[in-house]
N, C-alpha and C positions, 0 to 999 in steps of 0.2 A: 597255614596254619597251627598253632600249637594242640594239644591235645588238652581236652578237659583232665584238671587237675590240678593238684598245690603248685606253685609258683613262690621260686624263691625269689622272692623282693630286690634282696641284693643284687638280682642281677637284671631285673628289668628296669629298660628303659622307657617311661610312659610319655607321650609326645601329646599334646593337644592342640588343635585348633582352635581360634578365639572367635572369631565373629559366627553367631549363631551354633556355639558347641559353646564356650566358656559365657558368653555375653548372650540373653536372649535375641538378641537381632544384631544384624549388620549393621557397625554400629557407623562406618565410611558409608555406607548406601543413605541411611540415614541424616547425615550430613550432608548429601546431596541437595534432598530437600528442605533442610532448613535452611542453609548457607549460600545455593547456587544465584548466580543475579542472573541466569534465564534456563530456557533446557537445551544447552548446547553439549550439556552432561549424557543425555537419553543416546543422541547417536554414539558419542562415543561408548559407551553402558552395549548396543548394539553389535557396533566392530569388533570390541573384547567380546562377546556372547559366540559370536560367527567366526573367531578365529582370524579376524583380518588384523589385527592389533592385538600386541602382549599385555597383558596388566600394567608395568610400567610406564607405557604409552598413554593408558586408559586413566590411570592415579594422577599422573602428572597434567593431563590436561583438564582433569573437573577440578584439581586441587585450584588450577588457575582460573576457573569460572567461578569462585566461591569467595566469598567474603566476610571473614571473620577475624578475630584479634584473639589474644592468648585466653580473654579473661570470658568472651560468649564463649568458647570453645570447652574451657574448665566449667561452666556452670552446665552446659550440656552434656558436659560427660560423669558429674556430677549424678544426673537422673537413671543413667543406663544400668539396669538391673542383669544381675549374673543368674545363673541356672542356678536354684535353692540348693542343689547338691555339690555345686562345684569347692566352697570353702570346706566344709562337711569332706569329702575325696581328695583334696588337696592336705588337708591335716592328716588322714588317715594312711596315705600314700608317707607324709615327710616323717610319721612315730615309727612307717615301715620301712623307713628308709630307703624307696624307691626313688630312682631320680627323676626328676619329673619335669618338663621342659613344656613350652610353649611357641610354637611357631606360627611367625601370621604374614600375612601380603600385606597386613596393614601400617600402621607406624608405631613405631616404638612408644613416643610420647601418648597416645590417645590409648594404648595397651595399660602404659606404666600408671597412668591417670584415673582412668576406670578401674583395674583392678586396685588401685592408693583408697580410692572411693570405697570400694567393698570391705576393707579390712584386709586385701591378700597382699602383705611386705615380702619386696626383695624376689618377687619370681623370678625364675631363670626365662629369658623373651630371647627369642630372634625375631628378627622384624625389620622392617624399612625403618629408614633413620627421618624425624622431623623435629627440628625445632624454631622459635622464634629469635630471627633478629630484632634490632630496633624499627626497621620498616617491611621486612621482608618475612615471608616461612622459607625456611632452606631445608631444603629435602635433600637425601643420600640415599642410593641403596646399593651397599656394600655387600651383597649377600647374592646379588643378581647372578644368574650364569651366563656368559657370554656366548657358550654354544646356544643357546636356549632363550628362544625370545616369547614362551609365553609364560611366565611368571616373573614380575618384578625382586620376589623372594624366591633363591629355591630353598625350597623346604626339605627335598633329598640332600644336599651340602651338607646343612647342619645334624640332620640326621642322622647320616654318616658319620659325621665327625664326631659325635656324639655318643656313641653305639661303641662295642668292641664284638669282636668274635661271637663271643658267648653269651651273647646279651639277649634277653628275652624283648623284642620292641614291640612293644603296645603304642598302637595307634588308632586318635582319637577324631573324627572329624566329619564334616557335610560338604565339603564345595568343590570345585575344579582344583585348586589349588592344591588339595589334599590327594587327589587320585595317583601323582607321581612317588611322593613318599610313602602312600601305604602300602605301596607293592613290595616295600623293603620289610614291611613290619609281622615279626611273628603271629601279632592277633591283630587286627582291626577290629572297631564298634563304630558302624558307617551309618547315617543317618540321607535321608533330601540326593541330591544330587551326586553323592559317592557312595550311596547305596545303589541307587539304580547303574552307576559303572561296574560295579563289582559283579549285581546279579547278573547285566547283560554281558559280560566277559565268564560267567561260572565260576569267579573268584569267589573264595571263604573269605566271609566275614559276619560279626554279629549285628545285626541292626539294633540300635538303639531308639526311643524318643525323646529321651532328654538323661542329663546325668545319674540320674537314680538309678538308672537300670546299669548305669557301669558300677556306681559303689556299690551293689549289690555284688554282680559277679568279683569284682577285685577282693572284696571281704570274703568273700568264700572259698576264692581260691588263691589269695597270696595267703603264706606260710606264715 
């Protein structure tokens, strides 16, 4: 944990999770309720939460059980709301020239559409890949760590690739896929299961309720 005081924004790299962090809900989980043909996704979710399968296997299985086309997905994504302070925080970091990156175990199409509908243009995103062919939904997992079966997207790998030895790494997240990358951060903002993990393991972090808390802290501590 970095000590309290002013931070040089040009040395800071700020990593955001997406679902339940930038977005006010878990965008993919809500798709399950809207588009699933049956309840087989529930068993996959249980197996993932218990650690019996990784998120790649879970996501692939759950997508196979959904029925939607590009038009239907876009209509759903238009309704997704972001944390009210994200846009303000995102602009503030851009003015300060702080490097800002979004890491997600969701899919890039979903993130880009949702952020675009909410007025966030050309964000730096690392996520799993999804696109529409003429008849099928095509997925790819280019950031999978072959030596780890937990996450479909190894956020840690992309966090380290986008950081320098003298970087001040700031991580903002909430869930299971944030546990590993957050351990490499100098400053962690945590809520929900990520916060419980840090507390259970007596690790330093700052609890946050929403991105207003993060904005206020960074506004006070970035030079």
